C-alpha positions as CSV (number, residue, x, y, z in Angstrom):
1,M,117.9,108.9,78.4
2,G,120.8,106.5,78.9
3,D,122.9,109.2,80.7
4,D,119.9,110.1,83.0
5,S,119.5,106.4,83.8
6,D,123.2,106.1,84.6
7,D,123.1,109.2,86.8
8,S,120.1,107.9,88.7
9,R,121.7,104.5,89.1
10,N,124.9,106.1,90.4
11,E,122.9,108.2,93.0
12,D,121.1,105.0,94.2
13,D,124.4,103.2,94.4
14,L,126.0,106.1,96.4
15,S,123.0,106.3,98.7
16,E,123.3,102.6,99.4
17,L,127.0,103.0,100.0
18,L,126.3,105.7,102.6
19,R,123.8,103.6,104.4
20,R,126.3,100.8,104.6
21,M,129.0,103.1,106.0
22,L,126.7,104.6,108.6
23,G,125.3,101.2,109.5
24,G,128.8,100.0,110.3
25,Q,128.8,97.3,107.6
26,G,132.2,96.2,106.4
27,G,133.4,95.3,103.0
28,I,133.3,98.8,101.6
29,D,135.8,99.0,98.7
30,P,137.6,102.4,98.3
31,A,137.6,101.7,94.5
32,E,133.8,101.6,94.6
33,I,133.7,105.2,96.0
34,E,136.3,106.3,93.4
35,R,134.1,104.9,90.6
36,L,131.0,106.7,92.0
37,T,132.6,110.1,92.9
38,G,135.5,110.3,90.5
39,M,137.8,111.2,93.5
40,P,140.8,109.1,94.8
41,V,140.1,107.7,98.3
42,D,142.7,106.7,100.9
43,P,141.5,103.5,102.8
44,S,142.6,104.9,106.2
45,M,140.8,108.2,105.5
46,L,137.7,106.2,104.5
47,A,137.8,104.3,107.8
48,M,138.1,107.5,109.8
49,I,135.2,109.2,107.9
50,S,133.0,106.1,108.3
51,Q,133.7,106.1,112.1
52,Q,132.9,109.8,112.4
53,L,129.7,109.5,110.5
54,R,128.5,106.6,112.5
55,G,129.3,108.5,115.7
56,A,127.5,111.5,114.5
57,F,124.3,109.6,113.9
58,A,124.7,107.6,117.0
59,G,124.7,110.8,119.0
60,G,121.2,111.5,117.9
61,G,121.7,115.2,117.3
62,D,123.6,117.8,115.2
63,G,125.6,119.4,118.0
64,I,129.3,119.2,118.7
65,S,130.7,115.7,119.7
66,W,132.0,116.6,123.2
67,D,132.3,112.9,124.0
68,L,134.9,112.8,121.3
69,A,136.7,115.7,123.0
70,K,136.6,113.8,126.3
71,R,138.0,110.6,124.7
72,Q,140.9,112.5,123.1
73,A,141.7,114.4,126.3
74,L,141.7,111.3,128.4
75,Q,143.8,109.4,125.9
76,I,146.6,112.0,126.2
77,A,146.2,112.5,130.0
78,E,146.5,108.7,130.5
79,S,149.6,108.4,128.3
80,G,152.6,108.3,130.5
81,A,150.5,109.1,133.6
82,L,151.4,108.0,137.0
83,S,149.1,107.0,139.8
84,V,149.2,109.0,143.1
85,T,151.4,107.2,145.6
86,D,150.5,107.0,149.3
87,G,153.6,109.1,150.1
88,Q,152.5,111.9,147.8
89,R,149.0,111.9,149.2
90,V,150.2,112.1,152.8
91,D,152.7,114.9,152.0
92,L,150.2,117.0,150.1
93,D,147.5,116.5,152.6
94,E,149.8,117.7,155.3
95,A,150.8,120.7,153.2
96,L,147.1,121.5,152.6
97,A,146.3,121.3,156.3
98,L,149.0,123.7,157.3
99,A,148.1,126.0,154.4
100,T,144.6,126.2,155.7
101,L,145.9,127.4,159.1
102,W,148.2,130.0,157.5
103,L,145.4,131.3,155.3
104,G,143.2,131.9,158.4
105,E,145.7,134.6,159.4
106,A,145.9,136.2,155.9
107,T,142.2,136.4,154.9
108,T,138.8,136.6,156.5
109,I,137.3,134.6,153.7
110,S,136.2,131.3,155.3
111,D,137.6,127.8,154.7
112,L,136.2,125.4,152.1
113,A,133.4,123.1,152.9
114,H,135.2,120.2,151.3
115,S,138.9,119.1,151.6
116,A,141.1,119.7,148.7
117,R,141.7,116.7,146.4
118,V,144.8,115.1,145.1
119,L,144.1,114.2,141.5
120,T,145.6,112.3,138.6
121,R,145.8,114.0,135.2
122,A,142.8,112.0,134.0
123,Q,140.7,113.0,137.0
124,W,141.5,116.7,136.3
125,V,140.2,116.2,132.8
126,E,137.0,114.7,134.0
127,A,136.5,117.5,136.5
128,S,137.4,120.4,134.3
129,L,136.1,119.4,130.8
130,P,132.5,120.7,131.4
131,V,133.9,124.2,131.8
132,W,136.2,123.9,128.7
133,Q,133.1,122.8,126.8
134,E,131.1,125.8,127.9
135,L,134.0,128.2,126.9
136,A,134.7,126.6,123.5
137,E,131.1,125.9,122.4
138,P,130.5,129.3,120.8
139,V,133.7,129.0,118.7
140,A,132.9,125.4,117.8
141,E,129.4,126.4,116.6
142,S,130.8,129.2,114.5
143,I,133.5,127.1,112.8
144,A,131.1,124.2,112.2
145,D,128.5,126.5,110.6
146,A,131.1,128.2,108.4
147,L,132.7,125.0,107.4
148,T,129.4,123.6,106.3
149,A,128.4,126.6,104.3
150,T,131.8,126.9,102.6
151,L,132.1,123.3,101.6
152,E,128.6,123.4,100.2
153,E,129.6,126.4,98.1
154,Q,132.8,124.8,96.9
155,A,131.1,121.5,95.9
156,P,130.8,120.8,92.2
157,E,127.5,121.8,90.7
158,E,126.3,118.2,90.2
159,M,126.9,117.4,93.9
160,R,125.4,120.5,95.5
161,A,121.9,119.1,95.9
162,M,123.3,116.1,97.7
163,M,125.6,118.3,99.8
164,Q,122.8,120.6,100.9
165,G,120.8,117.6,102.0
166,A,123.8,116.4,104.0
167,G,124.3,119.8,105.7
168,R,123.4,118.5,109.1
169,L,125.8,115.6,108.8
170,M,128.6,117.8,107.5
171,R,128.1,120.3,110.3
172,T,128.4,117.5,112.9
173,V,131.6,116.1,111.3
174,G,133.1,119.6,111.2
175,G,132.2,120.1,114.8
176,S,133.7,116.7,115.7
177,L,137.0,117.8,114.1
178,F,137.0,120.9,116.3
179,A,136.1,118.8,119.4
180,T,139.0,116.5,118.6
181,Q,141.4,119.5,118.6
182,L,139.9,120.8,121.8
183,G,140.3,117.4,123.4
184,Q,144.0,117.3,122.4
185,V,144.6,120.7,123.9
186,V,142.9,119.9,127.2
187,G,144.7,116.6,127.3
188,R,148.0,118.4,126.9
189,L,147.0,121.0,129.5
190,S,146.5,118.1,131.9
191,T,150.2,117.3,131.7
192,E,151.1,120.9,132.6
193,V,148.8,122.3,135.3
194,I,149.8,121.8,138.9
195,S,146.5,122.7,140.6
196,G,142.9,123.5,139.9
197,G,143.3,127.2,139.7
198,D,146.5,127.1,137.8
199,V,145.0,128.3,134.5
200,G,143.5,131.4,136.1
201,I,139.8,130.6,135.4
202,P,137.6,128.5,137.7
203,V,137.7,125.2,135.8
204,M,137.1,123.1,138.9
205,P,133.6,122.7,140.4
206,A,132.7,125.6,142.7
207,G,134.4,125.5,146.0
208,K,136.7,122.6,145.1
209,A,140.5,122.7,145.2
210,A,142.9,120.2,143.8
211,I,146.6,119.5,143.3
212,L,148.1,117.2,140.6
213,P,151.1,115.4,142.2
214,Q,152.8,114.2,139.0
215,N,152.8,117.7,137.5
216,F,153.8,119.3,140.8
217,A,156.9,117.0,140.9
218,D,157.8,118.0,137.3
219,F,157.4,121.7,138.2
220,G,159.7,121.5,141.2
221,R,162.3,119.1,139.7
222,D,164.8,121.8,138.4
223,L,164.1,124.4,141.1
224,D,166.6,125.0,143.9
225,I,163.7,125.0,146.4
226,G,162.8,122.3,149.0
227,E,159.8,120.2,148.0
228,D,158.1,120.9,151.4
229,Q,158.3,124.7,150.9
230,L,157.1,124.4,147.3
231,A,154.2,122.2,148.4
232,L,153.1,124.7,151.0
233,A,153.2,127.6,148.6
234,V,151.3,125.8,146.0
235,A,148.7,124.6,148.5
236,V,148.2,128.1,149.9
237,R,147.7,129.6,146.4
238,E,145.2,126.9,145.4
239,L,143.2,127.1,148.6
240,A,143.1,130.9,148.3
241,H,141.8,130.7,144.8
242,A,139.1,128.2,145.6
243,R,138.1,130.1,148.8
244,L,137.6,133.3,146.8
245,F,135.3,131.6,144.2
246,R,133.3,129.8,147.0
247,H,132.8,133.0,149.0
248,A,132.0,135.3,146.0
249,K,129.4,133.0,144.5
250,W,128.7,135.5,141.7
251,L,132.3,135.6,140.6
252,R,132.4,132.2,138.8
253,L,129.4,133.1,136.6
254,H,131.0,136.6,136.1
255,V,134.2,135.1,134.7
256,I,132.5,132.4,132.6
257,S,130.0,134.9,131.1
258,Q,132.8,137.3,130.1
259,V,134.7,134.6,128.4
260,T,131.7,133.4,126.5
261,E,130.8,137.0,125.6
262,F,134.2,137.3,124.0
263,A,133.9,133.9,122.3
264,R,130.4,134.6,120.8
265,G,132.0,137.5,119.0
266,I,134.4,135.3,117.1
267,R,133.7,135.0,113.4
268,V,135.6,132.6,111.0
269,D,137.8,134.1,108.4
270,T,135.7,133.0,105.4
271,E,138.4,133.9,102.8
272,A,140.9,131.7,104.6
273,L,138.4,129.0,104.9
274,E,137.4,129.2,101.2
275,D,141.0,129.1,100.2
276,L,141.6,126.0,102.3
277,A,138.4,124.3,101.0
278,G,139.5,125.1,97.4
279,R,142.7,123.2,97.8
280,F,141.6,120.6,100.4
281,D,142.9,117.2,99.7
282,P,140.9,114.4,101.4
283,Q,144.0,112.3,101.7
284,R,145.7,115.1,103.7
285,P,143.3,116.0,106.5
286,E,146.1,117.3,108.7
287,E,146.0,120.6,106.8
288,L,142.6,121.4,108.2
289,R,143.6,120.2,111.6
290,Q,146.7,122.5,111.5
291,A,144.5,125.4,110.3
292,L,142.2,125.0,113.3
293,E,145.0,124.6,115.9
294,S,147.1,127.5,114.5
295,G,144.2,129.9,114.7
296,A,144.5,130.7,110.9
297,L,140.7,130.5,110.6
298,L,140.1,133.1,113.3
299,P,140.5,136.7,112.0
300,A,141.9,139.7,114.1
301,H,139.8,140.7,117.0
302,S,137.0,143.2,116.3
303,E,136.7,146.4,118.4
304,A,133.9,144.8,120.4
305,Q,136.1,141.8,121.1
306,R,139.0,144.0,122.1
307,Q,136.7,145.7,124.6
308,A,135.4,142.4,125.9
309,L,139.0,141.1,126.2
310,G,140.0,144.2,128.1
311,R,137.2,143.7,130.7
312,L,138.1,140.0,131.0
313,E,141.8,140.7,131.5
314,T,141.0,143.3,134.2
315,L,138.7,140.8,136.0
316,L,141.3,138.0,135.9
317,A,144.1,140.4,137.0
318,T,141.9,141.5,140.0
319,V,141.3,137.9,141.0
320,E,144.9,136.8,140.6
321,G,146.3,140.0,142.2
322,W,144.3,139.3,145.4
323,V,145.5,135.6,145.4
324,D,149.1,136.8,145.0
325,V,148.8,139.2,148.0
326,V,147.1,136.7,150.2
327,T,149.6,134.0,149.3
328,E,152.5,136.3,150.0
329,D,151.2,137.1,153.5
330,A,150.3,133.5,154.3
331,T,153.7,132.1,153.2
332,A,155.8,134.9,154.8
333,R,157.3,132.2,157.1
334,L,158.9,130.3,154.2
335,P,162.6,131.2,153.7
336,K,162.2,131.1,149.9
337,A,158.7,132.5,149.6
338,G,159.9,135.3,147.4
339,A,161.7,133.0,144.9
340,I,158.7,130.7,144.7
341,A,156.3,133.7,144.0
342,E,158.6,135.0,141.3
343,T,158.8,131.5,139.7
344,V,155.0,131.3,139.7
345,R,154.7,134.8,138.1
346,R,157.1,134.0,135.3
347,R,155.5,130.6,134.6
348,R,152.1,132.2,134.5
349,A,153.3,135.1,132.2
350,A,154.9,132.7,129.7
351,G,152.2,130.1,129.6
352,G,152.8,126.6,128.4
353,P,152.6,125.1,124.9
354,A,149.1,123.7,125.6
355,E,147.8,127.0,126.8
356,Q,149.2,128.7,123.7
357,A,147.4,126.1,121.6
358,L,144.2,126.9,123.4
359,G,144.6,130.5,122.6
360,S,145.0,129.7,118.9
361,L,142.0,127.4,118.9
362,V,139.6,129.6,120.8
363,G,141.2,133.0,120.1
364,L,141.6,133.8,123.8
365,E,144.7,134.2,125.9
366,L,144.0,133.7,129.6
367,R,147.0,135.6,131.0
368,P,146.0,138.7,132.9
369,R,148.2,141.5,131.5
370,R,147.8,143.9,134.5
371,L,148.6,141.4,137.2
372,R,151.4,143.3,138.9
373,E,149.4,146.5,139.0
374,A,146.4,144.7,140.4
375,A,148.6,143.1,143.1
376,A,150.0,146.5,144.0
377,M,146.5,147.8,144.4
378,W,145.6,145.0,146.8
379,R,148.8,145.5,148.7
380,A,148.1,149.2,149.1
381,V,144.5,148.5,150.2
382,T,145.6,145.9,152.7
383,N,148.2,148.2,154.3
384,A,145.7,151.1,154.5
385,V,142.5,149.6,155.7
386,G,143.3,146.0,156.8
387,I,142.4,142.5,155.8
388,E,138.7,142.6,156.8
389,A,137.9,145.8,154.8
390,R,139.9,144.5,151.9
391,D,138.1,141.2,151.7
392,S,134.7,142.8,152.1
393,L,135.2,144.1,148.5
394,W,134.3,140.6,147.3
395,D,130.9,140.6,149.2
396,Y,129.0,142.1,146.2
397,P,129.7,142.5,142.5
398,D,129.3,146.3,142.8
399,F,132.0,146.4,145.4
400,M,134.7,144.8,143.3
401,P,137.6,147.2,142.2
402,T,137.5,148.5,138.7
403,A,140.1,149.2,136.1
404,E,140.1,152.8,137.4
405,D,140.8,151.5,140.9
406,I,143.8,149.6,139.6
407,D,145.1,152.8,138.0
408,D,144.4,154.9,141.2
409,P,144.3,152.8,144.4
410,D,144.4,156.0,146.5
411,A,140.9,156.9,145.4
412,L,139.6,153.5,146.4
413,I,141.4,153.7,149.7
414,T,139.8,157.1,150.4
415,R,136.3,155.7,149.8
416,L,137.0,152.7,152.0
417,Q,138.3,154.9,154.8
418,A,135.3,157.2,154.5
419,R,132.9,154.2,154.7
420,A,134.8,152.9,157.8
421,R,134.2,156.3,159.5
422,G,130.6,156.1,158.7
423,E,130.8,159.1,156.3
424,Q,128.5,159.3,153.3
425,V,130.2,157.9,150.2
426,S,129.5,159.9,147.0
427,A,126.7,158.3,145.1
428,D,126.9,157.6,141.4
429,E,124.1,158.0,138.9
430,L,122.6,154.5,139.5
431,D,122.5,155.1,143.2
432,D,120.7,158.4,142.6
433,A,118.2,156.7,140.3
434,I,117.5,154.0,142.9
435,A,117.1,156.6,145.7
436,R,114.5,158.5,143.6
437,I,112.5,155.4,142.8
438,L,112.5,154.3,146.5
439,A,111.3,157.8,147.4
440,G,108.5,157.6,145.0
441,E,109.8,160.3,142.7
442,E,109.5,160.3,139.0
443,P,112.7,159.0,137.3
444,A,114.9,161.6,135.7
445,P,114.4,162.1,132.0
446,D,116.8,159.9,129.9
447,D,119.2,162.1,127.9
448,G,120.5,159.1,126.0
449,E,123.9,159.3,127.8
450,G,123.4,157.2,130.9
451,E,123.1,153.4,131.0
452,G,119.7,153.5,132.7
453,T,118.5,151.1,135.3
454,S,117.5,147.5,135.1
455,P,113.9,146.4,135.6
456,S,115.1,144.4,138.5
457,D,116.7,147.3,140.3
458,D,113.6,148.2,142.3
459,A,112.0,144.7,142.3
460,T,112.7,144.0,146.0
461,G,112.0,147.5,147.4
462,E,115.1,147.1,149.5
463,E,118.1,149.5,149.5
464,E,121.4,148.2,148.2
465,P,124.4,148.4,150.4
466,P,126.4,151.6,149.8
467,R,129.1,151.2,147.2
468,P,132.7,152.0,147.9
469,A,133.4,152.4,144.2
């Protein structure tokens, strides 16, 4: 009976201690926790845990603490940051104005509705963080869930009941740790990117373009290229990227959905997590942080993920290849346009330390592997059918070139030339199915090999435009 009374008293004391921690009350002695749990406690670690727990409850939910990610990102972005000078703003505004005129000769896609912005690093974080949150959330949820389950399983028998009751809290703290790492990565990215579209995915709000003067100055410091030429080339590329995503309103969602499709397939390496939990030392939390950032908890890609990654890389390469060709044509007047383009390609292929850290954290590399092939396709299309026919491929999702078109641009060109002559373009199975439905015919029997049609395909009763692909 005495032992039971002591256990009950210890549980009451521990519960009271947790209430004091979560309530923000001071005077909590690490020795008191050591007495109740039998584990050594580092005072600084105790303070950090207490702050995280209070923040978790203050948030009023069990989701990921994205506010924490934002604070971390802004802290790094603002460290060593410089404000935008009047001279920088004037120079970049002039470059953007001239770039707008040059782009009018290189593409039929219309100008932006809003002027491009000149941003500080912190302003870039504020503008882009919602997209980073959307991309990272599936991975954060997976890691938080796995961390909760594993730590509950690894807990001593006498503490499991209490650990299960604190599952929601543990999940939030685990998610907060991931959010902290994401905030650090985004913060470091803010010190590297030179424009809104520099990462390759649409992280800026739709139809918005931006340049970061401080990072632009760092980028051009060691190059033997005049700052005015470099500013024009960067402005043209950024405006082309923003114009494309504003014109093809479906494209932004297409890219984001493919990234999140890949991310939702991520599963945590439970063996690695169990091994880490088994030797986890509360006084050395950096081991868990290093495991998250290194990607050690993310196993090799599954076959489904490899397929999703292949589709995403093709999509990004198609976008970036078009931007490359349009930028090349628009900047043909610049004496060092070729050197600038090659510098941009090499920088993009290598990626920076922060981008590599993002790949480890989320399991996704954002570098399009088929960029040169995609650019060659767009150049061949431009030479064969002209700017207007080329840019019309972005009018509808079904028009966009495929991986097969990148492999065989001549077939795409043949279809575009036939369409320009008014000739009938060969229909695919989906076109045939739609035509039969519109004609009131019975749909062809499903042999199990085709993809079938969506219920929305005949919802409007209107014919779709003919497809070039």
